[in-house]
C-alpha positions in Angstrom: 22.2 13.4 14.9 19.6 14.3 13.2 16.0 13.0 14.0 14.8 10.2 11.5 11.5 9.0 10.2 11.5 5.5 10.7 8.6 3.3 10.3 6.4 5.2 7.2 5.6 1.3 6.0 2.0 1.3 6.3 -1.4 3.7 5.8 -5.1 3.1 6.9 -6.0 0.4 4.6 -9.7 -0.2 4.6 -10.7 -3.3 6.1 -8.2 -3.5 8.7 -8.2 0.4 9.7 -5.1 0.0 11.3 -3.1 2.8 12.8 1.0 3.2 13.0 3.0 6.4 14.2 5.9 7.0 12.5 8.8 6.0 15.5 10.8 8.2 16.3 14.9 8.0 16.6 16.6 9.2 20.0 20.3 10.5 20.2 23.9 10.2 21.9 24.3 11.8 25.1 27.3 13.3 24.0 25.9 15.3 21.6 24.5 16.9 24.9 26.9 16.8 27.1 24.7 19.4 30.1 21.9 17.1 29.7 24.5 14.2 30.1 26.4 15.5 32.8 22.9 16.4 35.2 22.3 12.3 34.7 25.7 11.3 35.7 25.6 13.7 38.5 21.8 12.6 39.7 22.1 9.2 38.8 25.8 7.9 38.7 25.3 6.5 35.5 26.0 7.5 31.8 23.7 5.7 29.3 24.9 5.8 25.9 21.6 7.2 24.2 18.3 9.2 25.0 15.1 9.2 24.0 12.9 12.3 25.5 9.2 11.1 26.0 7.8 14.0 27.8 10.0 17.1 29.0 12.7 16.3 31.1 11.6 12.5 31.1 13.7 10.2 29.2 14.0 6.3 27.8 17.9 5.1 27.8 19.7 2.7 26.1 23.3 1.5 27.6 25.9 1.8 26.0 26.5 -2.2 25.5 23.2 -2.5 24.3 21.9 -4.1 27.8 19.5 -2.3 29.5 17.3 0.1 29.5 16.5 2.6 31.6 14.0 5.7 32.8 15.4 8.8 34.1 12.8 11.9 35.4 14.6 14.9 35.8 11.4 16.8 36.4 11.2 14.6 40.1 14.5 16.0 42.3 13.4 12.4 44.4 13.4 9.9 41.5 15.6 7.0 41.1 16.5 5.0 38.1 14.6 2.5 37.2 16.3 0.1 34.8 15.8 -3.2 33.3 17.9 -6.0 31.6 17.4 -6.6 28.0 17.5 -10.4 27.1 17.1 -12.7 24.7 13.0 -13.1 24.2 11.8 -16.7 24.3 10.1 -16.6 21.3 12.7 -15.3 18.7 13.4 -17.9 16.2 16.3 -18.1 14.9 16.4 -19.9 10.5 17.1 -23.6 11.0 18.8 -22.9 7.4 22.0 -21.8 9.0 24.4 -24.7 8.9 26.7 -24.1 12.1 30.1 -24.4 12.1 31.1 -27.0 15.0 31.5 -25.1 18.2 28.6 -22.9 17.3 24.5 -24.5 18.3 21.2 -22.9 17.2 21.0 -22.0 20.4 23.9 -19.3 20.5 23.0 -15.8 21.9 24.7 -13.2 19.9 25.9 -10.2 22.4 23.2 -7.6 22.0 24.9 -4.7 21.4 24.5 -1.5 18.4 27.2 -2.4 15.6 28.1 -0.7 12.5 27.4 -1.6 10.1 24.0 -3.7 10.2 20.4 -3.9 7.9 20.8 -0.5 6.7 22.8 1.0 9.6 19.5 1.1 11.9 21.5 0.3 14.3 23.0 4.4 14.1 19.8 4.8 16.5 19.3 1.7 18.2 17.1 3.4 20.0 13.4 4.1 18.5 9.8 5.3 20.3 6.1 5.0 18.9 3.3 3.4 19.0 3.6 0.1 17.4 -1.0 -1.0 17.3 -1.8 2.7 17.7 -3.3 2.2 20.2 -2.3 5.3 22.1 0.3 3.6 24.8 3.7 3.8 23.7 6.7 1.5 23.0 10.5 1.5 23.1 12.1 -0.2 20.0 15.8 -1.0 20.4 17.6 -2.5 16.5 20.4 -4.0 18.4 22.9 -6.7 16.6 20.4 -6.8 13.9 17.3 -7.4 15.2 14.7 -6.0 16.4 13.5 -6.1 19.7 10.2 -3.9 21.5 10.4 -3.0 24.4 6.8 -2.2 26.5 7.0 0.4 29.4 3.8 -0.4 30.5 4.4 -4.3 31.1 8.1 -3.7 32.1 9.1 -6.5 29.5 9.9 -7.0 25.8 7.0 -8.0 24.3 8.1 -8.8 20.5 11.7 -9.5 18.7 12.2 -10.7 15.8 15.5 -10.9 13.3 15.9 -7.9 10.8 18.8 -10.5 9.0 19.5 -13.6 10.4 22.0 -14.0 7.6 24.9 -16.5 7.6 27.4 -15.1 4.3 30.6 -13.5 3.0 31.3 -12.3 -0.5 34.8 -13.6 -1.2 35.8 -10.4 -2.5 34.9 -8.1 0.2 36.5 -10.1 3.0 39.9 -11.4 4.3 40.1 -14.8 3.8 40.7 -14.3 0.5 44.1 -13.4 0.9 44.3 -15.7 3.6 43.4 -18.8 1.3 46.0 -17.6 -0.7 48.8 -17.3 1.8 48.2 -21.0 2.9 47.4 -22.2 -0.7 50.9 -20.9 -2.2 48.5 -17.8 -4.1 46.0 -19.9 -5.7 42.8 -19.1 -5.4 40.0 -21.7 -4.1 38.8 -24.0 -7.4 35.7 -22.3 -8.7 33.4 -25.3 -8.4 34.2 -25.1 -4.6 33.2 -21.4 -4.5 29.8 -20.2 -4.0 27.9 -17.2 -5.1 28.0 -16.1 -0.9 29.7 -18.6 1.4 28.9 -19.3 4.8 30.8 -17.0 7.7 30.7 -19.9 10.1 32.7 -22.3 8.0 35.2 -19.4 7.1 37.5 -20.1 9.7 37.9 -23.9 8.1 37.8 -22.5 4.4 41.4 -21.7 5.2 41.5 -25.7 4.7 39.2 -25.4 2.0 36.2 -26.3 3.5 33.4 -24.6 1.9 29.9 -24.1 2.9 27.3 -22.4 0.5 26.0 -18.8 2.2 22.5 -18.0 3.7 20.8 -14.9 3.3 17.3 -14.6 6.0 15.7 -11.2 6.4 12.4 -10.6 8.1 9.6 -7.8 7.5 6.9 -6.2 9.7 3.5 -5.3 9.4 1.0 -4.4 12.2 -2.9 -4.1 12.2 -5.8 -6.0 13.6 -5.7 -8.4 10.4 -8.5 -10.3 11.6 -10.3 -8.0 12.8 -11.0 -9.4 16.9 -10.0 -6.4 18.4 -7.0 -7.5 19.3 -3.8 -6.1 17.2 -1.9 -8.4 15.3 1.8 -8.6 14.0 3.0 -10.1 10.8 6.4 -11.7 10.6 7.0 -12.3 7.0 10.7 -14.0 6.3 12.3 -15.1 2.9 14.8 -17.6 3.0 17.8 -17.9 0.6 20.9 -20.3 0.3 23.4 -19.8 -1.9 24.8 -21.8 -5.5 27.8 -22.1 -7.1 29.3 -19.8 -9.1 29.4 -22.5 -12.2 25.9 -22.0 -11.9 23.9 -18.7 -13.7 21.3 -18.3 -10.8 23.4 -16.9 -7.6 20.8 -17.7 -4.9 17.8 -20.4 -4.1 14.9 -18.9 -2.3 14.4 -22.0 0.5 12.1 -20.8 2.0 9.1 -18.1 2.4 6.4 -18.0 5.1 4.4 -16.0 7.3 4.3 -16.0 11.3 1.5 -14.5 13.0 1.6 -13.0 16.4 -1.5 -11.3 18.5 -1.9 -9.6 21.6 -4.8 -10.8 23.6 -5.2 -9.4 27.1 -8.0 -11.4 27.6 -6.9 -14.3 27.1 -3.2 -13.8 28.9 -5.1 -12.5 32.0 -6.6 -15.8 32.8 -3.1 -17.2 31.9 -1.5 -18.7 35.4 1.1 -15.9 35.2 -1.5 -13.0 34.1 -1.8 -10.3 31.6 2.2 -9.7 30.1 1.6 -7.6 27.0 3.7 -9.6 24.7 3.0 -10.7 21.1 2.6 -14.2 20.8 3.1 -16.8 18.1 -0.6 -18.2 16.9 -1.1 -21.3 14.5 -2.2 -19.5 11.9 -1.8 -21.2 8.4 -0.1 -19.2 5.8 -2.7 -19.5 3.2 -4.8 -17.5 6.0 -2.2 -14.5 6.6 -1.3 -14.4 2.3 -5.1 -13.6 2.2 -4.5 -10.4 4.7 -1.9 -9.1 3.0 -3.5 -9.4 -0.5 -7.0 -7.9 1.4 -5.1 -5.4 2.4 -2.8 -4.7 -0.6 0.6 -5.3 1.7 3.8 -6.2 -0.4 7.3 -7.2 1.1 8.6 -3.9 0.0 6.1 -1.9 2.4 7.2 -3.9 5.6 8.9 -2.7 8.2 11.8 -2.4 7.0 12.5 -1.3 3.6 14.3 2.2 3.6 18.3 2.5 4.3 19.6 5.0 6.7 23.1 4.8 5.7 25.0 7.8 4.5 24.2 8.5 0.2 21.4 5.9 0.8 19.3 7.7 3.2 15.2 6.8 1.4 16.4 4.4 -1.1 15.9 0.9 -0.3 17.6 -1.5 1.2 20.4 -2.9 -1.2 20.8 -6.4 0.8 16.8 -7.0 1.4 15.9 -6.4 -2.0 18.7 -7.3 -4.1 17.9 -8.8 -8.0 20.5 -11.3 -7.4 18.3 -13.5 -4.5 16.2 -13.8 -7.7 13.2 -13.3 -6.1 9.8 -11.2 -7.6 9.0 -9.8 -4.5 12.0 -7.9 -3.6 11.7 -5.9 -7.0 8.2 -4.8 -6.5 
């Protein structure tokens, strides 16, 4: 698997003056069988993905995406260090998703690399780089359309967000249309009951004629010291759309356009009972303030991460889902 430059999203812009290194992709261990055998012989494990951060030193991601590890092949007596990947407590699920019976908003999806994903980012689920430009690198995981930032320094997840938390399918792209016809004597669903996007969670009952609008929720990440207080900041820009019925001319309505500010304030965290965590914690910051930061630094939707696809024959192009003209949103076209 060739290495890809992954996070060319932000340039140094005054007055924020932040710098972010491009993330670099890891590789499948099966691409280097001799290295795979050496790790198996020494550590009795078979990691799925590796990234060499120093000569003969690696960070790993398990095949299921459930653990990060650290290997040092320079030290004959070194032991494997490993950390489990669990749901970050500050991860937000869009409340607009109408979960079907038996499902809840807190239901945790399996964290494992899968394909296809938004922009095919899970083809390289293990990445490495410097999030805030402080000289300390982080491990980045893209699992089930979730971006997870793990800090080896603090040995914990310090940030996570859904790149794509959508709940929708197109009828033409799914077998549910065939199943519906089988249960309804070959008839298609009535036009007034069809949406431009249908809820995936409800498709199990759609063969009985139950339909719900689809929800498309996308987030992008921006980084810098936006409030100029010496602490690195992250901005999550989330857009949420709900589908209209096919009788309407506009396919999707934007129902939410929100901004969330996260900050890593080590001095404040050190004074807390549990000590320094190194996490980017959500702040109570008004949207109008965050909008001002983006405007001052000429940052638009397309400049956030992720923007560019890694899918075959789409490399370097804008990810179609996130920049879909059908969303009827001027920001996605700029």
